[in-house]
C-alpha positions as CSV (number, residue, x, y, z in Angstrom):
1,M,0.0,0.0,0.0
2,D,1.3,3.4,-0.9
3,F,-0.2,6.9,-1.1
4,R,0.5,10.1,-3.0
5,V,0.5,12.9,-0.6
6,V,0.0,16.5,-1.7
7,I,1.5,18.9,0.9
8,S,0.1,22.4,0.8
9,D,2.0,25.3,2.5
10,P,-0.6,28.1,3.3
11,S,2.2,30.6,4.2
12,S,3.8,30.4,0.7
13,G,0.8,29.2,-1.3
14,K,2.8,26.4,-2.8
15,A,2.1,22.6,-3.0
16,Y,4.5,19.7,-3.0
17,Q,4.0,16.0,-3.9
18,A,5.5,13.1,-2.0
19,E,5.2,9.3,-2.4
20,L,4.5,7.5,0.9
21,K,5.4,3.8,1.0
22,D,4.2,1.0,3.3
23,P,5.9,1.6,6.7
24,G,4.8,5.3,6.9
25,A,1.6,4.8,5.0
26,S,0.1,2.7,7.8
27,K,0.2,5.7,10.1
28,F,-2.5,7.3,7.9
29,L,-4.9,4.3,8.0
30,G,-8.0,5.0,10.1
31,R,-7.4,8.7,10.2
32,R,-10.1,11.1,9.2
33,I,-10.3,14.4,7.3
34,G,-9.4,17.1,9.9
35,D,-7.0,14.9,11.9
36,K,-3.5,16.2,12.6
37,V,-0.5,14.0,11.8
38,D,3.1,14.3,12.9
39,G,5.3,15.4,9.9
40,D,8.0,12.9,10.7
41,V,5.9,10.3,8.8
42,L,6.4,12.4,5.6
43,G,10.1,13.1,6.3
44,L,9.3,16.6,7.7
45,P,10.8,16.7,11.2
46,G,9.3,19.4,13.4
47,Y,6.3,19.8,11.1
48,S,2.6,19.0,11.9
49,V,0.1,18.5,9.0
50,Q,-3.7,18.3,8.9
51,I,-5.6,16.0,6.5
52,T,-7.8,18.2,4.3
53,G,-9.1,15.6,1.8
54,G,-8.1,13.2,-0.9
55,S,-9.4,10.7,-3.4
56,D,-9.6,7.0,-3.9
57,R,-7.7,5.0,-6.5
58,E,-10.5,5.5,-9.1
59,G,-10.5,9.3,-8.6
60,F,-13.7,9.7,-6.5
61,P,-13.2,12.5,-3.9
62,M,-13.3,12.0,-0.1
63,R,-16.0,14.1,1.7
64,A,-15.7,15.3,5.3
65,D,-19.4,14.8,6.2
66,L,-19.6,11.2,4.9
67,P,-18.6,8.7,7.6
68,G,-16.9,5.4,6.8
69,T,-14.1,4.1,4.7
70,R,-15.9,3.1,1.5
71,R,-17.5,4.7,-1.5
72,R,-21.2,5.4,-1.5
73,T,-23.7,7.0,-3.9
74,I,-25.4,9.9,-2.2
75,L,-27.7,12.8,-3.2
76,V,-25.7,16.0,-3.0
77,S,-26.6,19.7,-3.5
78,G,-23.1,21.1,-3.4
79,G,-19.8,21.0,-1.7
80,T,-17.0,18.4,-2.3
81,G,-17.7,16.4,-5.4
82,Y,-20.4,18.5,-7.0
83,N,-20.8,22.1,-8.1
84,P,-24.4,22.7,-9.2
85,T,-25.1,24.9,-12.3
86,A,-28.4,26.2,-11.0
87,E,-29.7,27.0,-7.5
88,G,-31.5,24.1,-5.9
89,R,-30.1,21.5,-8.3
90,R,-29.2,18.1,-6.7
91,K,-27.5,15.1,-8.1
92,R,-26.6,11.5,-7.1
93,K,-22.8,11.1,-7.0
94,S,-20.4,8.5,-5.9
95,I,-18.2,9.9,-3.0
96,H,-15.7,8.2,-0.8
97,G,-16.0,8.4,3.0
98,R,-13.9,10.6,5.3
99,E,-11.7,7.9,6.8
100,V,-8.4,6.9,5.1
101,S,-8.3,3.3,4.0
102,A,-6.2,1.1,1.8
103,D,-8.2,2.0,-1.3
104,V,-7.3,5.7,-1.0
105,G,-4.8,6.8,-3.7
106,Q,-4.1,10.4,-2.8
107,I,-4.2,12.3,0.5
108,N,-4.2,16.1,0.6
109,V,-2.6,17.7,3.7
110,K,-1.8,21.3,4.8
111,V,1.0,22.5,7.1
112,V,-0.3,23.5,10.5
113,E,3.0,23.9,12.4
114,A,6.2,24.6,10.5
115,G,9.6,23.2,11.4
116,S,13.0,24.8,11.5
117,K,13.9,23.9,7.8
118,P,11.8,25.2,4.9
119,L,9.7,22.7,2.9
120,E,11.5,23.3,-0.3
121,E,14.7,22.2,1.2
122,L,13.2,19.1,2.9
123,L,11.2,17.8,-0.1
124,G,13.7,18.9,-2.8
125,G,12.5,19.6,-6.3
126,A,10.3,22.4,-7.4
127,P,6.7,22.9,-6.0
128,K,3.8,21.5,-8.0
129,E,2.8,24.9,-9.5
130,E,6.3,25.7,-10.8
131,K,6.5,22.3,-12.6
132,K,3.2,23.1,-14.5
133,K,4.5,26.4,-15.8
134,K,7.6,24.9,-17.6
């Protein structure tokens, strides 16, 4: 089991990607959207990150108000997974629950507490936005 983790830095507005393999990936299992995780799992000593969302391996988004670890088809009127084109419009969509499980492919996190070294130095490489511009 492995996850792609997108780490957003609110202070700089930049996002970085990291691959998380099995020993560290198990630390995320059972966690929910909104939970705080120690940055050492991601190779960020001194940092603390908060889970903000993600998607499963087929690309269905995780939703904070849907309990559980599996995908369900629910009627939504807006929010994560659906943006209505007209007021009052609702639609039945497949959405993944808020808990991280083995079928999650990507986890989105944001930095809550920064460490002593900058993110760019720890994660190496250019941020996600800078790679798109080239």
